[in-house]
BALOBA-1460 file (C-alpha; in Angstrom, 3 decimals):
// residues 200
<rec num="1" residu="m" x="148.258" y="142.373" z="87.198"/>
<rec num="2" residu="v" x="146.957" y="145.732" z="85.894"/>
<rec num="3" residu="a" x="150.352" y="146.632" z="84.446"/>
<rec num="4" residu="g" x="150.865" y="143.130" z="83.050"/>
<rec num="5" residu="q" x="153.614" y="142.256" z="85.535"/>
<rec num="6" residu="a" x="151.803" y="139.342" z="87.217"/>
<rec num="7" residu="a" x="149.291" y="136.710" z="86.215"/>
<rec num="8" residu="g" x="145.964" y="136.680" z="88.042"/>
<rec num="9" residu="e" x="146.473" y="133.106" z="89.241"/>
<rec num="10" residu="s" x="149.758" y="134.065" z="90.899"/>
<rec num="11" residu="i" x="148.108" y="136.403" z="93.401"/>
<rec num="12" residu="i" x="145.373" y="134.046" z="94.619"/>
<rec num="13" residu="m" x="146.045" y="131.358" z="97.197"/>
<rec num="14" residu="p" x="144.370" y="128.115" z="96.087"/>
<rec num="15" residu="d" x="142.277" y="126.140" z="98.598"/>
<rec num="16" residu="k" x="144.686" y="123.191" z="98.333"/>
<rec num="17" residu="m" x="147.523" y="125.238" z="99.825"/>
<rec num="18" residu="l" x="145.332" y="126.099" z="102.800"/>
<rec num="19" residu="e" x="144.149" y="122.516" z="103.197"/>
<rec num="20" residu="d" x="147.734" y="121.231" z="103.026"/>
<rec num="21" residu="a" x="148.520" y="123.578" z="105.911"/>
<rec num="22" residu="g" x="145.793" y="121.935" z="108.002"/>
<rec num="23" residu="i" x="143.158" y="124.603" z="107.437"/>
<rec num="24" residu="n" x="139.567" y="123.427" z="106.950"/>
<rec num="25" residu="v" x="138.088" y="125.350" z="103.996"/>
<rec num="26" residu="v" x="134.276" y="125.506" z="103.992"/>
<rec num="27" residu="r" x="132.363" y="127.229" z="101.188"/>
<rec num="28" residu="d" x="129.121" y="128.355" z="102.800"/>
<rec num="29" residu="e" x="127.283" y="131.510" z="103.814"/>
<rec num="30" residu="v" x="127.450" y="132.596" z="107.442"/>
<rec num="31" residu="t" x="123.928" y="133.329" z="108.654"/>
<rec num="32" residu="g" x="124.606" y="134.166" z="112.276"/>
<rec num="33" residu="v" x="127.211" y="134.668" z="114.951"/>
<rec num="34" residu="d" x="126.378" y="133.775" z="118.557"/>
<rec num="35" residu="a" x="129.044" y="135.729" z="120.418"/>
<rec num="36" residu="a" x="127.776" y="134.677" z="123.860"/>
<rec num="37" residu="n" x="128.192" y="130.958" z="123.087"/>
<rec num="38" residu="k" x="131.031" y="131.454" z="120.604"/>
<rec num="39" residu="k" x="129.390" y="129.733" z="117.657"/>
<rec num="40" residu="v" x="128.948" y="130.517" z="113.967"/>
<rec num="41" residu="a" x="125.939" y="129.197" z="112.028"/>
<rec num="42" residu="t" x="125.832" y="128.763" z="108.252"/>
<rec num="43" residu="a" x="123.147" y="128.412" z="105.580"/>
<rec num="44" residu="g" x="124.222" y="124.796" z="105.077"/>
<rec num="45" residu="s" x="123.142" y="123.978" z="108.658"/>
<rec num="46" residu="n" x="126.716" y="123.834" z="109.892"/>
<rec num="47" residu="a" x="127.708" y="125.202" z="113.280"/>
<rec num="48" residu="f" x="131.298" y="126.020" z="114.156"/>
<rec num="49" residu="a" x="132.545" y="126.680" z="117.662"/>
<rec num="50" residu="y" x="135.378" y="129.153" z="118.087"/>
<rec num="51" residu="d" x="137.780" y="130.567" z="120.632"/>
<rec num="52" residu="k" x="138.730" y="133.512" z="118.444"/>
<rec num="53" residu="l" x="136.671" y="134.762" z="115.502"/>
<rec num="54" residu="f" x="138.172" y="136.772" z="112.668"/>
<rec num="55" residu="l" x="135.733" y="138.700" z="110.500"/>
<rec num="56" residu="a" x="137.534" y="138.755" z="107.162"/>
<rec num="57" residu="m" x="134.805" y="139.428" z="104.610"/>
<rec num="58" residu="g" x="136.915" y="141.903" z="102.710"/>
<rec num="59" residu="a" x="135.833" y="145.327" z="101.576"/>
<rec num="60" residu="s" x="134.393" y="147.105" z="98.574"/>
<rec num="61" residu="p" x="135.621" y="150.356" z="97.065"/>
<rec num="62" residu="f" x="133.892" y="153.447" z="98.361"/>
<rec num="63" residu="i" x="132.712" y="155.456" z="95.380"/>
<rec num="64" residu="p" x="131.890" y="159.014" z="96.441"/>
<rec num="65" residu="p" x="128.669" y="160.569" z="95.129"/>
<rec num="66" residu="i" x="130.473" y="162.443" z="92.363"/>
<rec num="67" residu="e" x="128.550" y="163.286" z="89.214"/>
<rec num="68" residu="g" x="129.836" y="161.120" z="86.354"/>
<rec num="69" residu="k" x="130.997" y="158.196" z="88.512"/>
<rec num="70" residu="d" x="129.038" y="155.770" z="86.309"/>
<rec num="71" residu="l" x="130.621" y="156.794" z="83.012"/>
<rec num="72" residu="k" x="132.502" y="154.202" z="80.967"/>
<rec num="73" residu="g" x="136.183" y="154.463" z="81.859"/>
<rec num="74" residu="v" x="135.642" y="155.282" z="85.546"/>
<rec num="75" residu="v" x="137.041" y="152.353" z="87.535"/>
<rec num="76" residu="a" x="137.978" y="151.255" z="91.027"/>
<rec num="77" residu="l" x="140.359" y="148.494" z="92.073"/>
<rec num="78" residu="r" x="139.684" y="146.132" z="94.926"/>
<rec num="79" residu="g" x="140.017" y="142.570" z="93.666"/>
<rec num="80" residu="l" x="141.103" y="140.357" z="90.804"/>
<rec num="81" residu="p" x="137.929" y="140.881" z="88.693"/>
<rec num="82" residu="d" x="138.506" y="144.663" z="88.883"/>
<rec num="83" residu="a" x="142.141" y="144.220" z="87.843"/>
<rec num="84" residu="e" x="141.139" y="142.054" z="84.874"/>
<rec num="85" residu="n" x="138.523" y="144.606" z="83.760"/>
<rec num="86" residu="i" x="141.032" y="147.456" z="84.061"/>
<rec num="87" residu="k" x="143.671" y="145.530" z="82.110"/>
<rec num="88" residu="s" x="141.117" y="144.779" z="79.356"/>
<rec num="89" residu="y" x="139.987" y="148.401" z="79.240"/>
<rec num="90" residu="i" x="143.571" y="149.622" z="78.821"/>
<rec num="91" residu="a" x="144.191" y="147.047" z="76.051"/>
<rec num="92" residu="d" x="140.909" y="147.773" z="74.228"/>
<rec num="93" residu="e" x="140.563" y="151.537" z="74.640"/>
<rec num="94" residu="s" x="144.242" y="152.633" z="74.724"/>
<rec num="95" residu="p" x="143.644" y="155.511" z="77.167"/>
<rec num="96" residu="r" x="146.269" y="158.252" z="77.054"/>
<rec num="97" residu="n" x="145.188" y="160.552" z="79.895"/>
<rec num="98" residu="i" x="144.594" y="158.825" z="83.222"/>
<rec num="99" residu="v" x="143.375" y="160.656" z="86.329"/>
<rec num="100" residu="f" x="143.552" y="159.103" z="89.783"/>
<rec num="101" residu="i" x="141.107" y="160.450" z="92.363"/>
<rec num="102" residu="g" x="142.751" y="159.907" z="95.733"/>
<rec num="103" residu="a" x="146.465" y="159.641" z="96.508"/>
<rec num="104" residu="g" x="146.317" y="156.588" z="98.731"/>
<rec num="105" residu="f" x="148.365" y="153.425" z="98.439"/>
<rec num="106" residu="i" x="146.368" y="151.831" z="95.602"/>
<rec num="107" residu="s" x="146.534" y="154.932" z="93.393"/>
<rec num="108" residu="m" x="150.250" y="155.389" z="94.000"/>
<rec num="109" residu="e" x="151.014" y="151.733" z="93.346"/>
<rec num="110" residu="i" x="149.001" y="151.524" z="90.114"/>
<rec num="111" residu="a" x="150.418" y="154.802" z="88.799"/>
<rec num="112" residu="s" x="153.982" y="153.654" z="89.552"/>
<rec num="113" residu="l" x="153.456" y="150.240" z="87.951"/>
<rec num="114" residu="l" x="151.934" y="151.752" z="84.818"/>
<rec num="115" residu="v" x="154.786" y="154.261" z="84.474"/>
<rec num="116" residu="d" x="157.388" y="151.508" z="84.892"/>
<rec num="117" residu="g" x="155.554" y="148.874" z="82.839"/>
<rec num="118" residu="m" x="154.519" y="151.110" z="79.929"/>
<rec num="119" residu="p" x="156.871" y="154.100" z="79.932"/>
<rec num="120" residu="g" x="155.742" y="157.093" z="77.899"/>
<rec num="121" residu="k" x="152.292" y="155.626" z="77.176"/>
<rec num="122" residu="f" x="150.236" y="157.668" z="79.654"/>
<rec num="123" residu="n" x="149.810" y="161.190" z="80.971"/>
<rec num="124" residu="m" x="148.954" y="160.568" z="84.621"/>
<rec num="125" residu="t" x="147.561" y="162.980" z="87.177"/>
<rec num="126" residu="v" x="146.768" y="162.191" z="90.804"/>
<rec num="127" residu="v" x="144.256" y="164.456" z="92.577"/>
<rec num="128" residu="e" x="144.263" y="164.480" z="96.391"/>
<rec num="129" residu="l" x="141.970" y="166.495" z="98.652"/>
<rec num="130" residu="l" x="144.517" y="166.618" z="101.483"/>
<rec num="131" residu="d" x="147.910" y="168.321" z="101.388"/>
<rec num="132" residu="r" x="150.111" y="165.327" z="100.477"/>
<rec num="133" residu="p" x="150.165" y="161.902" z="98.829"/>
<rec num="134" residu="l" x="149.591" y="158.867" z="101.068"/>
<rec num="135" residu="p" x="148.000" y="161.153" z="103.690"/>
<rec num="136" residu="l" x="146.869" y="158.319" z="105.978"/>
<rec num="137" residu="m" x="150.296" y="156.671" z="105.927"/>
<rec num="138" residu="l" x="152.849" y="159.486" z="105.891"/>
<rec num="139" residu="d" x="153.320" y="162.817" z="107.612"/>
<rec num="140" residu="s" x="154.318" y="165.860" z="105.543"/>
<rec num="141" residu="d" x="158.075" y="165.328" z="105.983"/>
<rec num="142" residu="m" x="157.921" y="161.730" z="104.783"/>
<rec num="143" residu="a" x="155.420" y="162.432" z="102.007"/>
<rec num="144" residu="e" x="157.537" y="165.137" z="100.366"/>
<rec num="145" residu="p" x="160.311" y="162.837" z="99.033"/>
<rec num="146" residu="v" x="157.647" y="160.350" z="97.868"/>
<rec num="147" residu="k" x="155.918" y="163.123" z="95.942"/>
<rec num="148" residu="a" x="159.235" y="164.267" z="94.428"/>
<rec num="149" residu="y" x="160.098" y="160.688" z="93.427"/>
<rec num="150" residu="l" x="156.736" y="160.141" z="91.714"/>
<rec num="151" residu="e" x="156.923" y="163.480" z="89.929"/>
<rec num="152" residu="e" x="160.399" y="162.564" z="88.648"/>
<rec num="153" residu="k" x="158.771" y="159.498" z="87.092"/>
<rec num="154" residu="g" x="156.387" y="161.809" z="85.234"/>
<rec num="155" residu="i" x="153.300" y="161.567" z="87.446"/>
<rec num="156" residu="t" x="151.599" y="164.917" z="88.127"/>
<rec num="157" residu="i" x="150.368" y="165.164" z="91.722"/>
<rec num="158" residu="l" x="147.795" y="167.823" z="92.624"/>
<rec num="159" residu="t" x="147.175" y="168.173" z="96.361"/>
<rec num="160" residu="g" x="144.598" y="170.316" z="98.140"/>
<rec num="161" residu="e" x="142.241" y="169.853" z="95.184"/>
<rec num="162" residu="k" x="138.635" y="168.622" z="95.300"/>
<rec num="163" residu="v" x="137.022" y="166.789" z="92.405"/>
<rec num="164" residu="e" x="133.733" y="168.473" z="91.532"/>
<rec num="165" residu="r" x="132.539" y="166.124" z="88.772"/>
<rec num="166" residu="v" x="133.601" y="163.718" z="86.054"/>
<rec num="167" residu="n" x="132.447" y="164.895" z="82.635"/>
<rec num="168" residu="g" x="131.569" y="162.579" z="79.798"/>
<rec num="169" residu="d" x="130.990" y="162.485" z="76.088"/>
<rec num="170" residu="q" x="128.422" y="159.958" z="74.791"/>
<rec num="171" residu="g" x="128.678" y="157.903" z="77.987"/>
<rec num="172" residu="q" x="132.490" y="157.820" z="77.984"/>
<rec num="173" residu="v" x="134.657" y="159.719" z="80.464"/>
<rec num="174" residu="a" x="136.174" y="162.857" z="78.896"/>
<rec num="175" residu="s" x="137.485" y="165.062" z="81.708"/>
<rec num="176" residu="v" x="137.644" y="165.669" z="85.434"/>
<rec num="177" residu="e" x="136.528" y="169.040" z="86.765"/>
<rec num="178" residu="l" x="138.036" y="170.355" z="89.994"/>
<rec num="179" residu="a" x="136.445" y="172.766" z="92.452"/>
<rec num="180" residu="s" x="139.262" y="175.211" z="91.664"/>
<rec num="181" residu="g" x="137.987" y="175.389" z="88.086"/>
<rec num="182" residu="k" x="140.757" y="173.282" z="86.563"/>
<rec num="183" residu="q" x="139.738" y="170.798" z="83.871"/>
<rec num="184" residu="l" x="141.815" y="167.648" z="83.481"/>
<rec num="185" residu="e" x="141.513" y="165.746" z="80.226"/>
<rec num="186" residu="a" x="140.776" y="162.098" z="81.007"/>
<rec num="187" residu="d" x="140.299" y="158.909" z="79.009"/>
<rec num="188" residu="m" x="140.240" y="156.831" z="82.199"/>
<rec num="189" residu="v" x="139.601" y="157.694" z="85.854"/>
<rec num="190" residu="f" x="140.579" y="155.608" z="88.868"/>
<rec num="191" residu="m" x="138.481" y="156.293" z="91.972"/>
<rec num="192" residu="n" x="140.482" y="155.070" z="94.926"/>
<rec num="193" residu="v" x="139.324" y="157.071" z="97.931"/>
<rec num="194" residu="g" x="138.783" y="154.313" z="100.465"/>
<rec num="195" residu="v" x="136.795" y="151.163" z="101.174"/>
<rec num="196" residu="r" x="133.785" y="150.000" z="103.146"/>
<rec num="197" residu="p" x="133.756" y="146.613" z="104.909"/>
<rec num="198" residu="n" x="131.491" y="143.948" z="103.414"/>
<rec num="199" residu="t" x="129.384" y="143.702" z="106.557"/>
<rec num="200" residu="q" x="126.275" y="142.720" z="104.595"/>
């Protein structure tokens, strides 16, 4: 979606497909869970009994308390609205220098898709606090060929680096400052350092 390789509608399962599979789709707000009696209550005065209950409320991006996180051009990706906003920003602002904070799966996937979908358009740098990309998925031995592969594509990967702040110019992102003193020019910054469940 972000790289223009899929339409938004193609990545959302419509209610009709679920209903055709025999799944009852109810649009309502859950107001309480009675685990002892295995019942779920909703704002619409519905009550649903269950044998097994899956809490699948999704998650929201965790944005660390980094100075400059609210500047225009600092984005996070979690759902379709985020992807549409990112795609519009790229089309409208034509960013050249993109910095990814965090080398997890989302950062690596977006960077790879942008490199493949728009070759030569961006200078991309990934900054990771730990010692390797995909640190929660891969050990050092497995991460090394992934890093080499991404660098061959033209993506710069900086590991063992902490982001100190995101600097702006007239409300727009301009650079990323690292604790080591390095300054990375940036027209767009992806913050993808984890998620928090939507328990509210």
